[in-house]
C-alpha positions in Angstrom: 5.8 8.3 14.4 2.0 8.2 14.7 0.3 11.6 14.6 -2.0 12.7 17.4 -5.7 13.0 16.8 -8.5 15.5 17.6 -12.2 15.3 16.9 -14.5 18.0 15.6 -18.2 18.7 15.6 -18.3 19.7 12.0 -16.0 19.7 9.0 -17.3 21.5 5.9 -18.2 25.2 6.0 -19.1 27.9 3.5 -16.3 30.3 3.0 -16.6 34.0 2.5 -13.9 33.7 -0.1 -14.5 32.5 -3.6 -18.1 33.5 -4.2 -21.4 31.6 -4.0 -21.0 27.8 -3.5 -17.5 27.9 -2.2 -16.9 25.6 0.7 -13.8 24.5 2.6 -12.7 21.9 5.1 -10.0 21.7 7.8 -9.0 18.1 8.4 -5.7 18.7 10.2 -5.0 21.1 13.1 -1.5 22.6 12.8 1.2 22.4 10.1 4.7 21.0 10.3 5.9 23.5 7.6 6.5 26.1 10.3 6.5 29.1 8.0 8.0 32.2 9.6 6.5 35.1 7.6 4.5 34.7 10.0 1.9 32.1 9.1 -1.6 33.7 9.1 -3.3 30.4 9.8 -1.1 30.0 12.9 -1.9 33.5 14.1 -5.6 32.9 13.8 -5.6 29.5 15.5 -3.5 31.0 18.3 -5.9 34.0 18.6 -8.9 31.7 19.0 -7.2 29.4 21.4 -6.9 26.3 19.1 -3.1 26.2 19.7 -1.0 27.7 22.5 2.4 28.1 20.8 4.3 27.9 17.5 5.8 24.6 18.7 2.4 23.1 19.2 1.3 24.4 15.8 4.2 22.6 14.2 3.0 19.2 15.6 0.0 18.6 13.4 -3.0 16.5 14.6 -5.4 14.7 12.3 -9.1 15.2 12.7 -10.0 11.6 13.5 -13.7 11.8 12.5 -13.1 13.8 9.3 -14.5 11.1 7.0 -17.5 10.4 9.2 -18.3 14.2 9.3 -17.9 14.5 5.5 -20.2 11.5 4.9 -22.8 13.2 7.1 -22.5 16.7 5.6 -21.9 16.1 1.9 -25.4 15.0 1.0 -26.7 18.4 2.0 -24.2 20.1 -0.3 -25.1 18.2 -3.5 -26.2 20.8 -6.0 -25.1 23.7 -3.7 -21.3 23.4 -3.5 -19.4 24.5 -6.6 -16.2 23.1 -5.0 -14.5 22.3 -1.7 -11.2 23.9 -0.9 -8.6 21.9 1.0 -7.5 23.8 3.1 -7.3 27.4 4.3 -5.9 26.4 7.7 -3.4 23.7 7.1 -1.5 22.0 4.2 -3.3 19.5 2.1 -0.2 17.5 1.1 2.0 18.3 4.1 5.6 17.5 3.2 6.8 14.1 4.6 3.5 13.4 6.4 2.0 10.5 4.5 -0.9 10.3 7.1 -2.0 13.8 6.0 -1.8 12.9 2.4 -3.7 9.7 2.9 -6.6 11.5 4.7 -6.6 14.2 2.0 -7.0 11.6 -0.7 -9.8 9.8 1.1 -11.6 13.1 1.5 -11.1 14.0 -2.2 -12.5 10.7 -3.3 -15.5 11.1 -1.1 -16.2 14.7 -2.1 -15.8 13.8 -5.8 -18.3 11.0 -5.4 -20.9 13.7 -4.9 -19.8 15.4 -8.1 -18.2 18.2 -6.2 -14.7 19.3 -7.4 -11.9 19.8 -4.9 -9.3 22.6 -5.1 -6.0 22.0 -3.3 -3.1 24.3 -2.4 0.2 23.0 -1.0 3.8 23.7 -0.2 4.3 20.0 -0.3 4.3 17.7 -3.3 1.1 16.9 -5.1 0.9 13.0 -5.1 0.3 11.1 -8.3 -2.8 9.4 -6.8 -4.5 12.8 -6.5 -4.1 13.4 -10.2 -6.1 10.2 -11.0 -9.3 11.5 -9.5 -11.8 13.9 -11.0 -10.7 15.9 -14.0 -12.6 18.8 -12.5 -10.2 19.0 -9.5 -7.8 21.9 -9.4 -4.2 21.9 -8.0 -2.1 24.8 -6.8 1.2 25.4 -5.0 2.4 28.4 -3.0 5.7 29.7 -4.5 7.1 33.1 -3.4 10.8 32.4 -4.3 12.9 29.9 -6.1 15.9 30.4 -3.8 16.4 27.4 -1.6 18.2 29.6 1.0 15.0 31.6 1.4 13.0 28.3 1.8 15.2 26.9 4.5 15.0 30.2 6.4 11.3 31.1 6.1 9.6 27.8 5.1 11.8 25.3 6.9 9.5 22.3 6.7 8.2 22.6 3.2 9.1 20.7 0.1 12.1 21.9 -1.9 11.0 24.2 -4.7 12.0 21.8 -7.6 9.9 19.0 -6.0 7.0 21.4 -5.5 7.1 22.7 -9.1 7.5 19.2 -10.5 4.4 18.0 -8.8 2.4 20.8 -10.4 4.0 20.2 -13.7 2.7 16.6 -13.6 -0.8 17.9 -13.0 -0.5 20.2 -15.9 0.8 17.5 -18.2 -2.4 15.5 -17.5 -4.5 18.5 -18.5 -5.6 19.5 -15.0 -6.2 23.1 -14.0 -3.1 24.5 -12.2 -2.5 27.7 -10.3 0.3 29.3 -8.3 -0.2 31.5 -5.2 2.7 34.0 -5.0 1.7 35.1 -1.5 3.1 36.4 0.8 5.7 37.9 -1.5 8.6 39.4 0.4 10.0 42.9 -0.2 13.7 43.5 -0.8 14.6 44.3 2.8 13.5 40.7 3.6 14.8 39.0 0.5 16.5 40.3 -2.7 15.2 38.5 -5.8 13.8 39.1 -9.3 10.1 38.3 -9.5 10.6 37.2 -13.1 12.7 34.2 -12.0 9.7 33.0 -9.9 7.2 33.6 -12.8 9.4 31.8 -15.3 9.7 28.7 -13.1 5.9 28.2 -13.5 5.3 29.4 -17.0 3.1 26.4 -17.7 0.3 27.1 -15.3 -3.2 28.5 -15.9 -3.2 31.3 -13.4 -1.1 33.1 -10.9 -2.0 35.3 -8.0 0.4 37.7 -6.3 -0.1 39.0 -2.8 2.0 41.1 -0.4 3.4 40.0 3.0 1.2 41.1 5.9 1.5 40.9 9.7 5.2 41.6 9.5 6.5 45.0 10.6 9.7 44.6 8.6 7.7 45.1 5.4 6.9 48.8 6.3 10.5 49.5 7.1 11.3 49.2 3.4 11.2 52.7 1.9 8.5 52.9 -0.7 7.1 49.4 0.1 3.7 50.3 -1.4 5.3 51.4 -4.6 7.4 48.3 -4.6 4.4 46.0 -4.5 2.6 48.0 -7.1 5.6 47.8 -9.5 5.9 44.1 -8.8 2.2 43.6 -9.4 2.4 45.4 -12.7 5.4 43.3 -13.8 3.6 40.1 -12.9 0.4 41.1 -14.5 2.1 42.1 -17.8 4.2 39.0 -17.8 1.1 36.8 -17.3 -0.7 38.6 -20.1 2.2 38.0 -22.5 2.2 34.3 -21.6 -1.5 33.8 -21.8 -1.8 33.1 -18.1 -4.7 34.4 -15.9 -3.6 36.8 -13.2 -5.1 38.0 -9.9 -3.9 40.0 -7.0 -1.9 43.2 -6.9 -2.5 45.4 -9.9 -4.9 42.9 -11.3 -7.4 45.5 -12.6 -8.0 45.1 -16.3 -5.8 42.0 -16.5 -6.8 39.9 -19.5 -8.2 36.5 -19.2 -5.9 33.5 -19.3 -6.0 30.5 -21.7 -8.6 28.8 -19.4 -11.4 29.7 -17.1 -9.8 31.1 -14.0 -10.7 29.8 -10.6 -12.0 31.9 -7.8 -9.6 34.1 -5.8 -10.5 32.0 -2.8 -8.6 29.1 -4.3 -5.4 30.9 -4.0 -5.1 32.0 -0.5 -2.5 30.8 2.1 -1.9 27.1 2.6 
């Protein structure tokens, strides 16, 4: 089925996340993953009138003039942009949407042609074609559980966890910088699990960031929810230190450096 299209007046923008020279782009409106935490990107797009409902959000639309806008805007960013993040407001490699992946790959090639790295974050599967581009590109996945029952309930349209992790493993095996965003991590009254199981599933990555679940009143119904997140953060921080992995997020103060240069926190926010 052919995806609907929209047009935009601009594509690339400087983000307040990630420090000087951090840019981002949104080349798709909406996301078929339909995450039910709820999804922060959906909440913001609904608030600003870009989508009217959850159902509309789950019917993604390509930005038809994304490449033309990028060709116009990129020359002005040469020497200024440290990287471009794809994307804070949608999923770069949306699961079972080859049209999204194709547009993402075209944008990555174009951005890389200006010697600007691309950082991607997905709940889909990183395609092999993306791994053949610039060695300076960075790849991440969002992973807050390894329980498939959790995924089908809260992330119904996303890639199964084994597929998601396998794609990141392929990037790692090629020597590319890999990260995991463990955000929004659920408290026990939403899902009972051991954070170490999630960490051990991605023990090959360069960095991990842990963040709490926001915009969900159920979180604060858990007795001692702040203490829970603090304990979980300390566990993740110490585990990462023991495995030579960079750590950010909850309880990150004084966390030692990982085995490689860590990317900016902005790379690791929601997909």
